[in-house]
C-alpha positions in Angstrom: 62.9 -51.1 -125.1 59.9 -53.4 -124.2 60.7 -56.3 -122.0 60.5 -59.8 -123.5 59.5 -62.6 -121.1 62.6 -64.3 -119.8 63.3 -67.6 -118.0 65.2 -67.9 -114.7 67.0 -70.6 -112.7 65.0 -73.7 -111.9 63.3 -73.7 -108.6 64.4 -76.2 -105.9 62.6 -79.5 -106.2 61.6 -78.9 -109.8 64.8 -79.9 -111.5 64.8 -82.2 -114.6 67.2 -84.9 -115.7 69.0 -82.8 -118.3 70.7 -85.7 -120.0 67.5 -87.7 -120.4 65.6 -84.6 -121.8 68.5 -83.8 -124.2 68.6 -87.4 -125.5 64.8 -87.5 -126.0 64.7 -84.2 -127.9 67.6 -85.0 -130.2 66.0 -88.4 -131.0 62.5 -86.9 -131.5 63.2 -83.6 -133.4 65.3 -83.7 -136.5 68.2 -81.2 -136.9 68.8 -80.4 -133.2 72.5 -79.7 -132.7 74.6 -77.7 -130.3 74.9 -76.9 -126.6 71.9 -77.9 -124.5 70.5 -75.9 -121.5 67.4 -75.7 -119.4 65.9 -72.9 -117.4 62.4 -72.3 -116.0 59.8 -69.7 -116.6 59.0 -68.6 -113.0 55.4 -67.4 -113.4 52.3 -69.6 -113.6 50.7 -71.7 -110.9 49.8 -74.9 -112.7 51.8 -76.9 -115.2 55.5 -76.3 -115.0 57.1 -74.6 -118.0 60.8 -74.8 -118.9 62.9 -73.0 -121.4 65.1 -75.2 -123.5 67.9 -74.1 -125.8 69.7 -76.4 -128.2 72.3 -74.4 -130.1 70.3 -71.5 -131.5 66.9 -73.3 -131.3 64.5 -72.1 -128.5 61.8 -74.4 -127.2 59.4 -74.8 -124.3 58.8 -78.0 -122.3 55.5 -78.4 -120.4 55.0 -81.0 -117.6 52.6 -81.5 -114.7 53.5 -80.1 -111.3 55.0 -82.3 -108.6 52.7 -83.6 -105.8 49.0 -84.4 -105.6 47.0 -83.5 -108.7 43.3 -83.8 -109.7 42.8 -87.0 -111.7 41.5 -85.2 -114.8 44.0 -82.2 -114.6 47.3 -81.8 -116.3 46.6 -84.1 -119.2 49.6 -83.4 -121.5 48.2 -85.5 -124.3 45.1 -83.3 -124.6 47.1 -80.1 -124.6 49.4 -81.5 -127.3 46.5 -82.7 -129.3 44.7 -79.4 -129.4 47.9 -77.6 -130.4 48.4 -80.1 -133.3 44.8 -79.5 -134.5 44.8 -75.7 -134.1 48.3 -74.6 -135.2 47.6 -74.6 -138.9 44.3 -72.8 -138.7 44.8 -70.6 -135.7 48.5 -69.7 -135.8 48.4 -68.0 -132.3 49.0 -71.5 -130.9 52.7 -72.5 -130.4 53.8 -75.3 -132.8 54.0 -78.6 -131.0 57.2 -80.5 -131.6 57.3 -83.7 -129.5 55.3 -85.6 -126.9 55.9 -88.7 -124.8 54.1 -90.8 -122.2 57.4 -92.5 -121.2 57.4 -91.9 -117.5 61.0 -93.2 -117.2 62.2 -89.9 -118.4 60.8 -87.7 -115.6 58.0 -89.7 -114.0 55.2 -88.2 -116.1 54.2 -87.4 -119.7 55.3 -84.1 -121.1 55.6 -82.3 -124.4 57.8 -79.7 -126.1 56.7 -76.9 -128.4 58.3 -74.0 -130.3 58.9 -70.9 -128.2 56.9 -67.7 -129.1 59.1 -64.9 -127.8 57.4 -61.6 -126.9 56.0 -59.5 -124.1 53.8 -61.1 -121.5 52.0 -58.8 -119.1 52.4 -59.8 -115.4 51.0 -57.8 -112.5 52.0 -54.4 -113.7 53.1 -52.9 -117.0 56.9 -53.1 -117.5 58.5 -49.9 -116.2 60.6 -49.5 -119.3 57.6 -49.7 -121.6 55.5 -46.7 -122.7 51.9 -47.9 -123.1 49.2 -45.3 -123.6 45.6 -45.3 -122.7 44.7 -45.6 -126.4 47.0 -48.6 -126.7 45.4 -50.2 -123.7 42.0 -49.9 -125.1 43.1 -51.3 -128.5 44.7 -54.3 -126.8 41.4 -55.0 -125.0 39.5 -54.9 -128.2 42.0 -57.2 -129.9 41.9 -59.6 -127.0 38.1 -59.9 -127.2 38.2 -60.2 -131.0 40.6 -63.1 -130.8 38.6 -64.7 -128.1 35.5 -64.6 -130.2 37.4 -65.9 -133.3 38.5 -68.9 -131.3 35.0 -69.6 -130.1 33.6 -69.6 -133.7 36.2 -71.9 -135.3 34.7 -74.9 -137.0 36.0 -77.5 -134.5 34.4 -80.4 -136.4 36.4 -79.5 -139.5 39.8 -79.6 -137.8 39.2 -83.0 -136.2 38.1 -81.9 -132.7 34.6 -83.1 -132.8 35.2 -85.6 -130.0 37.4 -83.3 -128.0 34.6 -82.4 -125.6 30.9 -82.8 -125.0 29.0 -79.6 -125.3 25.7 -81.2 -124.2 25.4 -80.8 -120.4 28.7 -78.9 -120.3 27.5 -76.3 -117.7 26.1 -79.0 -115.4 29.3 -81.1 -115.5 31.3 -78.0 -114.8 29.3 -77.0 -111.8 29.3 -80.5 -110.4 32.9 -81.2 -111.2 34.4 -78.1 -109.8 32.2 -78.4 -106.7 33.6 -81.9 -106.1 37.1 -80.7 -106.7 36.8 -77.9 -104.1 35.5 -80.3 -101.5 38.2 -82.8 -102.2 41.0 -80.1 -102.0 39.6 -78.1 -99.1 41.9 -77.5 -96.1 40.8 -76.5 -92.6 41.9 -72.9 -93.1 39.6 -71.9 -96.0 35.9 -71.2 -96.4 33.4 -73.9 -97.4 31.9 -72.1 -100.4 28.7 -74.2 -99.9 26.2 -71.3 -100.4 27.9 -70.3 -103.7 28.0 -73.9 -104.9 24.3 -74.2 -104.1 23.5 -71.0 -106.0 25.4 -72.1 -109.0 23.6 -75.5 -109.0 20.2 -73.8 -108.8 20.8 -71.1 -111.5 22.4 -73.1 -114.3 21.6 -71.8 -117.8 20.6 -74.2 -120.6 23.1 -75.7 -123.0 24.6 -73.1 -125.4 23.2 -73.0 -128.9 26.7 -72.0 -130.1 29.3 -74.4 -128.6 32.9 -73.9 -129.6 36.5 -74.3 -128.7 37.1 -72.7 -125.3 40.5 -72.0 -123.9 39.4 -71.9 -120.2 42.4 -69.8 -119.1 42.3 -66.9 -121.5 43.9 -63.9 -119.8 46.7 -61.3 -120.2 49.5 -63.5 -118.8 48.7 -66.2 -121.3 48.9 -63.8 -124.3 52.2 -63.1 -126.1 52.5 -59.5 -127.5 54.6 -58.3 -130.3 57.6 -56.3 -128.8 57.5 -53.9 -131.8 53.7 -53.4 -131.5 52.4 -54.4 -128.1 48.8 -54.1 -129.0 49.2 -57.0 -131.4 48.7 -60.5 -129.9 51.1 -63.0 -131.5 50.5 -66.1 -129.3 48.2 -67.7 -126.8 49.7 -70.1 -124.2 48.6 -72.7 -121.7 46.0 -74.8 -123.4 45.8 -77.4 -120.7 42.1 -76.8 -119.9 40.9 -76.3 -123.4 37.8 -78.2 -124.5 34.5 -77.9 -126.5 31.9 -76.2 -124.5 29.9 -73.0 -123.8 31.9 -69.9 -124.9 30.2 -67.8 -122.2 31.7 -70.1 -119.5 35.1 -69.2 -121.1 34.3 -65.5 -121.1 33.1 -65.7 -117.5 36.3 -67.4 -116.4 38.3 -64.6 -118.2 36.4 -61.9 -116.4 37.0 -63.5 -113.0 40.7 -62.5 -113.5 39.8 -59.0 -114.6 40.1 -56.4 -111.8 38.6 -53.0 -112.8 40.5 -49.8 -111.9 37.6 -48.7 -109.6 37.1 -52.1 -107.8 37.4 -52.2 -104.1 40.8 -52.6 -102.3 39.9 -56.2 -101.5 39.7 -57.0 -105.2 42.8 -55.0 -106.0 44.8 -57.3 -103.6 44.0 -60.2 -106.0 45.0 -58.4 -109.2 47.6 -60.4 -111.1 47.6 -58.4 -114.4 47.6 -54.7 -115.3 43.9 -54.6 -116.0 43.7 -51.4 -113.9 46.1 -49.5 -116.2 44.8 -46.3 -117.7 42.6 -47.0 -120.8 41.9 -50.6 -119.9 38.2 -51.5 -120.5 36.0 -52.6 -117.6 34.4 -56.1 -117.3 31.1 -54.7 -118.5 32.7 -53.0 -121.5 34.5 -56.2 -122.4 31.3 -58.3 -122.1 29.3 -55.7 -124.1 32.0 -55.8 -126.8 31.8 -59.5 -127.0 28.0 -59.3 -127.2 28.2 -56.8 -130.0 30.6 -59.0 -132.0 28.5 -62.1 -131.5 25.2 -60.5 -132.2 23.7 -62.7 -129.4 21.6 -61.7 -126.4 23.1 -62.5 -123.0 20.8 -61.8 -120.1 22.4 -63.9 -117.3 26.1 -63.1 -117.4 26.1 -62.9 -113.6 26.1 -66.7 -113.5 29.1 -67.1 -115.8 31.1 -64.5 -113.8 30.2 -66.1 -110.5 31.2 -69.5 -111.8 34.5 -68.0 -113.0 35.2 -66.6 -109.5 34.4 -70.0 -108.0 36.5 -72.0 -110.5 39.4 -69.6 -109.9 39.1 -70.3 -106.1 39.1 -74.1 -106.8 42.3 -73.8 -108.9 43.9 -71.7 -106.2 42.8 -74.2 -103.5 44.1 -77.2 -105.4 47.5 -75.5 -105.6 47.4 -74.4 -102.0 46.6 -78.0 -101.0 50.0 -79.1 -102.4 51.7 -76.3 -100.4 49.7 -77.0 -97.2 50.7 -80.7 -97.3 54.4 -79.9 -98.1 54.3 -81.3 -101.7 55.8 -78.1 -103.1 58.3 -75.5 -101.7 57.1 -72.7 -103.9 56.6 -69.8 -101.5 54.2 -68.1 -103.9 51.6 -70.6 -102.9 51.6 -69.7 -99.2 49.1 -66.8 -99.6 46.6 -68.7 -101.8 44.3 -69.5 -98.9 43.8 -65.8 -98.4 43.0 -65.5 -102.1 40.4 -68.3 -101.8 38.6 -66.4 -99.0 38.6 -63.2 -101.1 37.2 -65.0 -104.0 34.4 -66.4 -101.9 33.5 -62.8 -100.8 33.4 -61.8 -104.5 31.2 -64.7 -105.5 28.8 -64.0 -102.6 28.5 -60.4 -103.8 27.4 -61.7 -107.2 24.9 -64.2 -105.6 23.5 -61.3 -103.6 22.8 -59.2 -106.7 26.1 -57.3 -107.0 26.6 -58.3 -110.7 29.8 -58.4 -112.6 
């Protein structure tokens, strides 16, 4: 039988006030009744995700991480708002149930959504799961199809016209993520200055086709149907979603994608089974997106390089909290090494290595 993603015991230092959470939920969501329990989903490196059961009802609570955070990161209200706007027209979003900015409950804002149970691919395919090369290719095709569908939703019609500013989006991203890296840099990681300079000098013009972008669209944010694992039934982690250039979104997705034939250094960073037999390559995925869109894309190297750089910044922001003792999560200890590997990958693109 295929493995459905399961929660675990809560990590030390990330416990919640169970009684306060239970009281808030039962006051906010009609019909909740029965025994209350909280566990934690152990994967993920950003917002903390908890599994809540009240009687037979299963829900998920999302809150920011503990410790230092970028000023514009971990905005629970934005994540809750986009789920509210999208759920009725794009049912792959979890249904949002409750949100609060009352920091008396746990020192931060947080929200609760309905759980979408299913398979979530982590580093490798589940051992108990038979998954053929044909299925792998079909899943890749479905993943790109769904990504393009998101990008082409009419965001104005669903009330998200002010959710982001597509004009100048690429410039703001390059400048903003460069600033974040410099702010979060620790003495044991590379400076990335040559990559940041290249990104600044090679920015493409504003997209003619702005749309809703997820900004973290990858296998371990996709929920798969246990009865038909090529079918995507949910998309999670909308914390970085906005209105912007869809190619920036695609480039960030490709930064996570490690081809089967990539060098050993790249394989060391693989977090999802993108190397499994039948999985499409980055080039095949981008070519499929181009075919679906009917648009010409001549400069995808920029978007891929930016994706690698942004991933390095995210890793470094998390590592910063570990370096300064703000989290005890041992998974973060090796992120400085990942930052260095990502700089190597970005430099290869800068030097003409492509995606």
